[in-house]
Each structure stands twice: as C-alpha cells, then as structure tokens.
matplotlib code that plots the C-alpha trace (Angstrom):
import matplotlib.pyplot as plt

x = [-28.6, -29.4, -25.9, -25.4, -23.4, -20.2, -20.7, -21.1, -17.7, -15.8, -17.2, -15.9, -12.4, -13.0, -13.7, -11.1, -7.8, -5.6, -6.6, -5.0, -5.9, -9.1, -10.3, -13.7, -15.6, -14.3, -17.6, -20.5, -23.2, -22.0, -22.4, -18.8, -19.2, -22.1, -20.2, -17.5, -19.6, -21.4, -18.2, -16.8, -20.1, -20.4, -16.5, -17.4, -20.3, -18.8, -15.6, -16.4, -13.7, -11.9, -10.9, -11.4, -10.7, -13.1, -10.9, -11.1, -8.8, -10.6, -12.4, -14.9, -16.0, -16.1, -18.6, -20.8, -20.8, -19.5, -20.7, -24.2, -23.8, -22.8, -26.2, -28.2, -26.5, -27.2, -30.6, -31.0, -29.5, -31.8, -29.3, -30.3, -28.2, -27.8, -28.8, -26.6, -24.1, -23.1, -21.1, -18.7, -18.5, -15.5, -13.4, -14.7, -15.3, -18.4, -18.8, -20.8, -22.6, -19.9, -16.8, -16.0, -15.0, -14.9, -12.3, -12.8, -9.7, -8.4, -5.8, -4.8, -0.9, -0.5, 2.7, 3.4, 3.1, 4.4, 5.3, 2.0, 3.5, -0.2, -1.3, 2.1, 0.5, -2.7, -3.1, -6.3, -8.2, -8.7, -9.6, -11.9, -10.7, -13.5, -12.6, -9.1, -7.8, -8.0, -5.1, -1.4, -0.1, 2.0, -1.2, -2.6, 0.7, 0.9, -2.5, -2.0, 0.9, -1.1, -3.3, -2.4, -5.1, -6.6, -5.8, -4.3, -7.0, -9.6, -8.1, -8.0, -5.3, -4.8, -7.2, -7.9, -10.6, -10.7, -13.3, -12.9, -13.9, -11.4, -8.4, -5.1, -2.7, -1.2, -4.6, -4.4, -1.0, -1.5, -4.8, -6.7, -3.7, -2.6, -6.1, -6.5, -3.5, -4.1, -1.3, -2.3, 0.1, -1.1, -3.1, -4.4, -7.7, -10.0, -13.4, -14.9, -18.5, -20.6, -24.0, -25.6, -24.3, -26.6, -30.0, -30.9, -29.9, -32.5, -32.9, -33.0, -29.4, -28.3, -30.1, -28.2, -24.9, -25.9, -26.7, -23.6, -22.2, -18.3, -17.0, -14.3, -16.9, -19.2, -16.3, -15.1, -18.2, -21.0, -18.5, -15.8, -13.2, -9.9, -8.1, -9.8, -9.2, -11.4, -8.8, -9.3, -5.9, -4.5, -2.5, -2.7, -6.3, -6.2, -7.2, -4.4, -2.1, -3.5, -3.2, 0.5, 1.2, -0.6, 0.7, 2.7, 2.5, 4.8, 7.7, 11.4, 14.1, 17.3, 18.3, 18.4, 18.9, 17.4, 18.0, 16.6, 19.2, 18.8, 21.4, 21.5, 17.7, 16.6, 13.9, 14.5, 17.3, 15.3, 17.1, 15.2, 16.3, 14.4, 14.1, 12.6, 9.4, 9.3, 10.5, 11.8, 14.0, 13.8, 16.6, 15.8, 17.7, 16.2, 19.8, 22.9, 26.0, 26.9, 29.4, 27.0, 24.3, 27.0, 28.2, 24.5, 24.2, 27.5, 26.4, 22.8, 24.9, 27.0, 23.9, 21.4, 24.5, 23.6, 25.8, 26.9, 25.3, 22.2, 22.5, 20.6, 20.8, 18.9, 21.7, 20.1, 21.7, 23.8, 22.9, 25.6, 28.2, 26.8, 26.9, 30.7, 31.5, 30.0, 30.7, 27.1, 24.2, 22.7, 19.1, 18.3, 14.9, 14.8, 16.8, 15.2, 12.9, 14.4, 13.9, 12.0, 11.9, 13.2, 10.5, 10.8, 7.8, 6.1, 6.9, 8.5, 11.3, 12.6, 10.7, 7.4, 8.5, 9.1, 6.3, 3.6, 5.4, 5.0, 1.3, 1.0, 2.6, 0.8, -2.7, -1.6, -0.8, 2.7, 4.5, 4.8, 5.6, 6.8, 7.0, 5.3, 6.0, 2.5, 4.0, 5.9, 3.3, 1.1, 3.5, 3.9, 0.0, -0.2, 2.8, 1.9, -1.7, -0.2, 1.4, -0.8, -0.8, -0.2, -2.3, -4.3, -6.9, -3.9, -2.6, 1.5, 4.0, 2.8, 4.0, 3.3, 2.9, 6.5, 7.8, 7.8, 4.0, 3.5, 5.6, 3.1, 0.1, 1.1, 3.4, 6.7, 8.7, 7.4, 10.8, 9.4, 7.4, 10.5, 12.6, 9.7, 9.5, 13.2, 13.0, 11.2, 14.4, 15.7, 12.4, 13.0, 16.9, 16.5, 15.0, 17.7, 18.9, 23.0, 24.4, 28.0]
y = [-31.6, -32.0, -31.7, -30.6, -33.4, -30.6, -30.5, -34.5, -34.7, -32.5, -34.4, -37.7, -35.9, -34.9, -38.4, -40.3, -41.8, -40.1, -36.5, -33.8, -30.6, -29.4, -26.4, -26.1, -23.2, -21.1, -18.9, -17.1, -19.2, -22.9, -23.6, -23.3, -22.0, -24.4, -27.5, -26.4, -26.0, -29.1, -31.2, -29.9, -30.6, -33.8, -34.8, -33.2, -35.5, -38.5, -38.4, -37.1, -35.1, -33.8, -30.2, -28.5, -24.9, -22.6, -19.7, -16.8, -13.8, -11.6, -12.9, -10.1, -11.1, -14.9, -14.1, -12.2, -14.7, -18.2, -18.4, -17.6, -20.5, -22.7, -21.9, -22.6, -25.9, -27.0, -25.9, -28.2, -30.9, -30.8, -29.5, -26.8, -24.2, -24.6, -28.3, -29.8, -27.2, -23.3, -20.9, -19.0, -15.4, -14.7, -17.5, -17.9, -21.4, -23.5, -26.5, -29.6, -31.8, -34.7, -32.9, -31.8, -28.0, -25.7, -22.9, -19.8, -18.5, -15.0, -15.9, -12.5, -11.9, -9.2, -7.3, -8.4, -12.1, -12.6, -16.4, -17.0, -18.1, -17.4, -20.9, -22.7, -23.7, -25.6, -29.1, -29.7, -32.5, -30.7, -27.1, -25.3, -22.0, -19.8, -17.6, -18.9, -16.8, -13.7, -15.5, -15.9, -19.2, -19.4, -19.0, -22.0, -24.1, -23.4, -24.2, -27.5, -28.3, -28.0, -30.8, -33.9, -34.3, -37.3, -38.7, -42.0, -43.0, -41.9, -43.5, -40.4, -38.4, -34.7, -32.7, -29.1, -27.4, -24.1, -22.3, -19.3, -17.1, -17.3, -15.4, -14.9, -15.6, -18.9, -20.4, -20.2, -21.6, -24.3, -25.7, -24.3, -24.4, -28.0, -29.1, -27.6, -28.8, -32.4, -32.6, -32.0, -33.5, -36.5, -35.3, -32.2, -31.6, -28.9, -28.8, -26.0, -25.1, -22.3, -20.9, -22.5, -25.8, -25.2, -26.3, -25.1, -21.6, -18.8, -17.9, -14.3, -14.7, -15.9, -13.3, -10.8, -12.2, -12.1, -8.3, -7.2, -4.2, -5.3, -7.7, -8.7, -9.7, -11.4, -13.7, -14.4, -14.9, -16.2, -17.9, -18.7, -17.4, -17.5, -15.4, -12.2, -10.2, -7.1, -5.5, -1.6, -1.3, -3.4, -1.3, -3.5, -5.0, -8.8, -8.5, -6.1, -8.8, -11.4, -9.1, -8.8, -12.3, -11.8, -8.0, -9.3, -5.7, -4.3, -3.0, -4.4, -2.1, -1.5, -4.7, -4.9, -7.4, -7.2, -9.7, -10.2, -12.2, -14.8, -17.2, -20.9, -21.6, -18.3, -17.1, -17.5, -16.0, -14.6, -12.9, -11.2, -10.4, -7.4, -6.5, -2.7, -3.6, -7.2, -9.7, -12.5, -14.7, -15.7, -17.7, -18.7, -20.8, -22.1, -22.6, -20.6, -18.7, -15.3, -16.2, -18.5, -15.8, -13.5, -15.9, -16.6, -12.8, -12.7, -15.6, -13.9, -10.8, -12.3, -14.0, -11.1, -8.6, -6.5, -3.9, -3.7, -0.2, -1.9, -4.8, -4.1, -6.3, -6.1, -4.5, -5.4, -8.3, -10.7, -9.0, -6.6, -9.4, -9.8, -6.0, -6.0, -8.8, -7.3, -3.7, -3.2, -0.6, -1.7, -1.6, -0.2, -0.8, 1.7, 4.4, 7.7, 7.8, 9.3, 13.0, 13.1, 16.0, 18.2, 17.0, 14.9, 12.5, 11.8, 8.1, 6.5, 4.8, 3.7, 0.4, 2.0, 4.5, 1.8, -0.3, 2.5, 3.1, -0.7, -0.4, 2.5, 0.6, -2.3, -0.7, 1.0, -2.6, -1.3, -4.6, -7.9, -11.0, -13.7, -16.4, -19.5, -21.7, -22.0, -22.5, -19.4, -17.4, -18.5, -17.1, -13.9, -13.2, -13.9, -11.8, -9.0, -9.2, -8.4, -5.2, -3.0, 0.4, 0.5, 2.7, 3.7, 5.8, 7.7, 10.9, 10.9, 9.5, 6.8, 3.2, -0.3, -3.3, -4.6, -7.7, -9.5, -9.0, -10.3, -13.3, -13.8, -13.6, -15.9, -18.2, -17.3, -14.2, -12.3, -12.5, -12.6, -9.4, -7.8, -8.5, -7.1, -3.9, -3.3, -2.8, 0.3, 1.9, 2.5, 4.5, 6.8, 7.0, 8.5, 11.6, 12.3, 15.6, 15.6, 18.5, 19.6]
z = [11.9, 8.2, 6.4, 2.7, 0.6, 0.9, 4.7, 4.8, 2.7, 5.0, 8.1, 6.7, 6.6, 10.2, 11.2, 9.2, 10.5, 7.9, 8.0, 10.2, 8.6, 6.8, 5.5, 4.6, 2.8, -0.2, -0.5, 1.8, 2.9, 2.5, 6.0, 7.1, 10.8, 11.4, 10.4, 12.8, 15.5, 14.9, 14.8, 18.1, 19.8, 18.4, 19.3, 22.9, 23.4, 21.8, 23.9, 27.7, 29.4, 26.1, 25.7, 22.4, 20.9, 19.1, 17.5, 15.5, 14.7, 17.3, 20.5, 20.2, 16.8, 17.8, 20.6, 18.1, 15.3, 15.9, 19.4, 18.1, 15.4, 18.1, 19.9, 17.1, 16.3, 20.0, 20.0, 16.8, 18.5, 21.3, 23.8, 26.2, 27.9, 31.6, 31.3, 28.8, 28.6, 30.1, 28.8, 31.1, 29.7, 31.9, 31.3, 27.7, 28.1, 27.3, 29.8, 28.7, 31.4, 30.6, 31.5, 27.9, 27.1, 24.3, 24.9, 22.9, 21.8, 20.3, 17.8, 16.5, 16.3, 19.0, 18.9, 22.5, 21.4, 18.1, 19.0, 20.4, 23.8, 25.2, 23.5, 24.8, 27.6, 26.1, 25.9, 23.7, 21.7, 18.5, 17.2, 14.7, 13.6, 12.1, 9.1, 9.3, 6.5, 9.2, 11.3, 10.2, 9.5, 12.8, 14.9, 13.0, 13.4, 16.9, 17.8, 16.0, 17.8, 21.1, 19.9, 22.3, 25.0, 25.6, 22.0, 22.7, 25.2, 22.9, 19.4, 17.9, 16.0, 16.1, 13.9, 13.0, 11.2, 9.2, 7.6, 5.4, 2.3, -0.6, 0.1, -1.1, 1.7, 3.3, 3.4, -0.7, -0.9, 1.7, 0.8, -2.2, -4.6, -3.8, -4.1, -7.3, -8.9, -7.4, -5.3, -1.7, 0.8, 2.8, 6.0, 4.7, 2.8, 1.4, 0.6, -1.2, -0.4, -2.0, -0.9, -4.1, -2.5, 0.6, 0.0, 3.4, 2.9, 2.2, -1.6, -0.7, 0.6, -2.6, -4.5, -2.3, -3.4, -6.7, -6.6, -5.1, -7.0, -6.2, -9.0, -6.6, -3.8, -6.1, -7.5, -4.1, -2.1, -4.5, -7.3, -4.8, -6.9, -5.0, -7.6, -6.5, -3.7, -2.5, -0.1, -0.8, 0.4, -2.8, -5.3, -8.0, -9.3, -9.8, -13.4, -14.1, -12.6, -14.9, -17.8, -17.2, -18.2, -21.6, -22.5, -25.6, -27.4, -24.7, -26.4, -25.5, -25.1, -22.9, -21.1, -17.1, -14.4, -11.0, -8.2, -4.7, -2.9, -0.2, 1.2, 2.1, 2.3, 4.1, 1.7, -2.0, -4.4, -7.5, -10.8, -13.5, -17.0, -18.5, -22.2, -21.5, -19.5, -20.4, -17.9, -20.2, -17.8, -14.2, -12.4, -8.7, -6.1, -2.7, -1.6, -2.9, -1.7, -2.5, -5.3, -6.7, -6.9, -8.5, -10.8, -12.3, -12.8, -14.8, -16.7, -17.5, -18.2, -20.9, -22.6, -22.7, -23.1, -19.9, -19.1, -15.4, -14.9, -15.5, -13.0, -9.5, -6.6, -3.1, -1.0, 2.3, 4.3, 2.1, -0.9, -0.1, -0.9, -4.5, -5.0, -3.8, -6.0, -9.1, -8.3, -9.3, -7.9, -4.6, -3.8, -0.2, 0.7, 3.7, 1.8, 1.0, -1.9, -5.3, -6.1, -9.4, -11.5, -8.6, -6.3, -3.1, -3.6, -0.5, 0.3, 3.4, 1.7, -2.0, -1.7, -1.2, -3.9, -6.5, -5.3, -6.2, -9.4, -10.3, -9.5, -12.0, -14.8, -14.1, -14.1, -17.3, -19.0, -19.6, -18.2, -19.8, -17.4, -20.2, -17.6, -18.9, -15.6, -14.1, -10.6, -10.7, -12.1, -9.2, -6.7, -8.7, -8.6, -5.1, -4.3, -6.1, -4.7, -1.2, -2.3, -0.2, 1.3, 4.9, 7.1, 4.4, 6.5, 8.0, 6.7, 6.1, 3.8, 1.6, 2.8, 1.9, 4.4, 5.3, 3.9, 7.4, 7.6, 4.0, 4.9, 7.8, 5.5, 2.5, 4.6, 2.6, 1.4, -1.3, -3.5, -7.0, -6.3, -4.7, -8.0, -10.2, -8.2, -8.3, -11.9, -11.3, -9.9, -13.3, -14.3, -11.2, -11.3, -14.9, -13.6, -10.7, -11.0, -10.4, -8.9, -9.6]

ax = plt.figure().add_subplot(projection="3d")
ax.plot(x, y, z, "-o")
ax.set_aspect("equal")
plt.show()
C-alpha cells in the first residue's frame, strides 16, 4: 500500500512501544479509514490467532462504508476473499486464513446498554474506531479496557486507533487541543491529515470540497478547522461565540453573580460576576464544600458591590445548600418557564428558555466575556457550541439537549456555559407580572 507522509507518521505511532491511543484525521479525504483497515489487516497477518475490533457508531453504516474500505485495502495487498479471508455477515466477523479475526462492532450508546455491558465479555488485541467523534467517550474507554488478548505472547501493548473529522466533543478535548497546545499526555497521539495531504486522491474530490457552499463544512472538511461545528441544531454559531470574547463595546450596568455549584470533585463549581452583560470575573473550584462556595460568593459580593437580590445559584442538588446559607434566589433547571409579558412561552423548562435567550443575545453580539485565560476560553467555546436544540424535527415545546448528553459528548460537565446561561434569568425575571 502506498502511504502518504501523514499515514506513515500515524503508522509509526501504531507500531511503537509507547502510544496506546491514536486519533488520525481531522479532515475529509485524508486516508483515515484506509489506514485503519490497513493497520488491522497488517496486524492480523503478522500475529496469527489475534483478535481485533473494527467499530463505528452504527453497524449498518460500518458495513456500508468502512467494510468496503477494508475490501479495497485487502485487494490492494493481493488478498482474495474466500482464500485469504472470509466475511460472515451473520456473526459480523472477518476470519483470516491464519486464525486471526476482525469483529465488526456497533458502538452506539443505546438506552438499554448505557454502560456498554455488551462489550464487557470481549477480549481483543486492538481496535480501530472509524469516525470516533460519533461515539461517546465511555464507548472508547470501555473498548480500550477490553484490549488484553494475546498481548504478552506477541510482545504487544494495548492500542486503539480512531479516525474522525473535526468535532467539538471529547475528541477535541482529549486529542486535538492537547496536541495543539503541546501538552499531550504520554501514550496518546494525534496526527492531522487533510485531503491536500493525500497525493493519491482525485483532484475532483478536492475541488468538490472547495466548492461547498457551507463555510462551516468547508472549514471543517477541507481545512481541518476544529473550531467550526456544522450541526444545524446548534443555537449559537461558532463565529458569534468567538465574537463574545472581543465585544468590548458592550456596556456595563447592574452587577450580578451567577453560580453553578458542585461538591467534592463531582463536576466543577463555577461562579461568575457580571457587569451588565459583561462577564468580568470567573472563580472556579474542582473541589469545594457548600460553605466554601458560599464564602467565595460572599467575598465577590463585597468586592464587586453585588446585592443579594442579584445573586443566583443553581438550586439543583448541593446548590440548594448554598442558597440556604446565602438566602439568595435559586435556579431550578427543570422548573416551569417564566411568563414573559403575560405569555407562557413554549419551552419545556426554565433552562431551555434561558438557553434560547442566551443564543439570541449572543447572536446579536450583546454579550462580552472578558476572560483572558486561554484554557477557560476553550472550555467556554466548546460548551457553548453544545447548546443545541433537542428533537429539532419534532413539534412540541422547545428544548435543549440535556446536561448528561453533553457530558457524554465532551467528556465533562458544561459548568461554564450553565453559569453563563443563568445570567438570562434576570432578563426574563424583569418581565414577571405579579398578581396581588
């Protein structure tokens, strides 16, 4: 197989004695699937009797796409179906003549198996996940934990390879960003490959990518820009999220504090100080008690002259303890939406109502996030990009995808965006009509 320079670099990681996780890709046409299939085939032939996984979010798509790439790679290596390998469509297993196997696996997180217990009995030698950005991080981690079959006798270490196009989820946070920032943990690697890196691809394919009318698609698939998201369900375009960090023209005003509370390492406590719609201060904790969070808010109230009536704390879970200590307003995510100008707006809960209001303000460039810390900026950009409409093709009340789903997508809790979203409560609360 004629490999590109980027494919050769990725293969070096796959064959070293250090790297256990590799993501290869970051654009369309870079030879991602071909390399994954080539690696699996090479390892199967080199180590007889070993067992490997070829996975994707949906098995049907795997059969229609990645499996065909496998056939092409096998043909290019001079291997013949029925002689050197056979594919059993019922068991979804590719059996090679030397006893090695490649198991085709569906890696979607189904409600009936959220913990991926179906993978629990697997014993494999390695795995390739095509379009790994389409699976949740738990699927990746569970599959990685199953890699132990015939490693010692063959002098191998556990290895899992993923391919993907740019996506603002756990792959971004676990691979792309650490590689970009030069702090990739030992054992992980990322190699970006674009269509322009692949001298074996048709020029017509590259011309097709260049002619795409969607700027987000062109940025992602042709240029490999990981900071664009072309999901039509996203409420806030990426360029508007970026604008929010430079909208210095946004006027100050009344002072507010909003806080998303966690306790002792579960998620993160994030407290924000607002000057009108200017977010001027963030204090966050990885570990804290309820009293420590309350004390931090008291200190910020004193420093920034924020009255208790302008303090809002997430009242779900342990946040209720902070609202009790401070005697401040509590924000209940699943409570009924606020009646605005006498109208009951068509949202499924208060959090969805405030999220849509946030999207409206950000799209109008009416929010300034005065946060210089680059890591915090990256977290905020990633989280705001995950504010997406739930079931956008269905009629009914407007809703956003739930927090637990966002956690699965980005590999952590969206605590910064939740704190920012809560600021919208005060814009809605202004219009509450009181009846005496």
